[in-house]
Wavefront OBJ file of the C-alpha trace (Angstrom):
o trace
v 19.482 14.663 31.982
v 19.034 12.268 29.054
v 17.349 13.601 25.966
v 14.055 11.884 25.114
v 14.661 10.591 21.628
v 11.666 8.777 20.196
v 12.870 8.710 16.593
v 16.303 9.292 15.109
v 15.204 9.889 11.504
v 16.948 6.829 10.058
v 13.660 5.263 8.968
v 9.975 5.165 9.793
v 9.063 5.271 13.467
v 7.203 2.416 15.134
v 4.114 4.619 15.180
v 4.360 5.269 11.418
v 4.765 1.536 10.785
v 1.863 0.609 13.074
v -0.545 3.191 11.628
v 0.538 2.320 8.074
v -0.187 -1.362 8.649
v -3.584 -0.606 10.224
v -4.498 1.544 7.236
v -3.213 -1.116 4.809
v -5.403 -3.793 6.388
v -8.439 -1.520 6.557
v -8.015 -0.293 2.982
v -7.664 -3.887 1.772
v -10.829 -4.857 3.629
v -12.821 -1.869 2.333
v -11.753 -2.615 -1.250
v -12.404 -6.364 -0.957
v -15.897 -5.830 0.458
v -16.837 -3.293 -2.208
v -17.792 -0.645 0.352
v -17.089 2.209 -2.086
v -20.029 3.123 -4.305
v -18.144 2.961 -7.597
v -18.855 0.035 -9.937
v -15.554 0.612 -11.775
v -13.612 0.128 -8.536
v -15.719 -2.802 -7.377
v -14.928 -4.705 -10.601
v -11.191 -4.710 -9.793
v -9.498 -6.949 -7.239
v -6.839 -4.767 -5.626
v -3.775 -5.874 -3.688
v -2.510 -3.308 -1.182
v 1.126 -4.229 -0.655
v 2.144 -1.472 1.724
v 1.057 1.861 3.153
v 3.769 4.355 4.083
v 2.947 7.180 6.434
v 4.485 10.642 6.447
v 6.310 11.532 9.664
v 3.367 13.679 10.834
v 0.869 10.885 9.897
v -1.091 13.293 7.677
v -0.335 11.527 4.386
v -0.733 7.809 3.687
v 0.784 6.545 0.436
v -0.733 3.205 -0.545
v 1.213 0.946 -2.912
v -1.357 -1.007 -4.896
v -1.598 -3.435 -7.791
v -4.622 -4.866 -9.585
v -4.818 -8.648 -9.345
v -3.191 -10.020 -12.479
v -1.528 -6.668 -13.200
v -4.077 -5.579 -15.832
v -5.346 -1.986 -15.855
v -2.678 -0.461 -13.625
v -3.057 3.115 -14.879
v -6.850 2.914 -14.670
v -6.632 1.620 -11.100
v -4.653 4.638 -9.880
v -7.131 7.030 -11.533
v -10.148 5.175 -10.089
v -8.652 5.106 -6.580
v -7.769 8.813 -6.796
v -11.336 9.570 -7.880
v -12.631 7.744 -4.777
v -10.027 8.864 -2.255
v -12.464 11.060 -0.324
v -14.832 8.177 0.338
v -11.944 5.806 1.078
v -10.497 8.324 3.521
v -13.846 8.696 5.282
v -14.338 4.916 5.530
v -10.826 4.352 6.893
v -11.174 7.167 9.429
v -14.518 5.792 10.604
v -13.323 2.164 10.872
v -10.113 3.041 12.704
v -11.789 5.767 14.780
v -9.031 8.214 13.877
v -9.309 11.815 15.002
v -7.824 12.885 11.666
v -7.844 10.513 8.721
v -4.730 10.958 6.574
v -4.833 12.181 2.993
v -4.566 9.135 0.732
v -2.200 8.856 -2.203
v -1.903 5.876 -4.497
v 1.157 4.515 -6.299
v 1.716 1.336 -8.280
v 3.489 -1.328 -6.249
v 6.683 -1.996 -8.205
v 7.768 -4.877 -5.947
v 5.668 -7.333 -7.964
v 7.674 -6.498 -11.105
v 10.909 -6.817 -9.141
v 9.881 -10.254 -7.837
v 9.040 -11.416 -11.373
v 12.448 -10.249 -12.603
v 14.185 -12.012 -9.696
v 12.314 -15.254 -10.475
v 13.283 -14.906 -14.133
v 16.940 -14.464 -13.197
v 16.930 -17.476 -10.867
v 15.329 -19.578 -13.596
v 18.303 -19.017 -15.924
v 20.516 -22.088 -16.322
v 23.763 -20.238 -15.516
v 22.334 -18.718 -12.325
v 20.865 -22.062 -11.173
v 24.270 -23.663 -11.749
v 26.049 -20.897 -9.788
v 23.591 -21.095 -6.914
v 23.935 -24.866 -6.792
v 20.301 -25.727 -7.320
l 1 2 3 4 5 6 7 8 9 10 11 12 13 14 15 16 17 18 19 20 21 22 23 24 25 26 27 28 29 30 31 32 33 34 35 36 37 38 39 40 41 42 43 44 45 46 47 48 49 50 51 52 53 54 55 56 57 58 59 60 61 62 63 64 65 66 67 68 69 70 71 72 73 74 75 76 77 78 79 80 81 82 83 84 85 86 87 88 89 90 91 92 93 94 95 96 97 98 99 100 101 102 103 104 105 106 107 108 109 110 111 112 113 114 115 116 117 118 119 120 121 122 123 124 125 126 127 128 129 130 131
């Protein structure tokens, strides 16, 4: 009898990816609409680059960046201060039986993209790439 193997542990499962993307979209929408009752948060335009789910779907780690990159440390503190309300709003919108605990981290991919653009702009690299 073949063993039912839904996930081999080599990366996130399809379910983790699907739930993470649903939460990312919903979190982005909630933040864009200003649904949280915190004027400090509503003054900041937030980009939610990715949401990674734990294997048991109990923890959602959102990778965020303020538009323009200003106030990164403040953003994490403000989001953490409002995580209860954000969790409630996400759970309600997605009709989840259990809304995951939210954690917030700065999205480092923006810095990596800037560095990559800077490297490709160098004369020697452009010459090597044949641009």
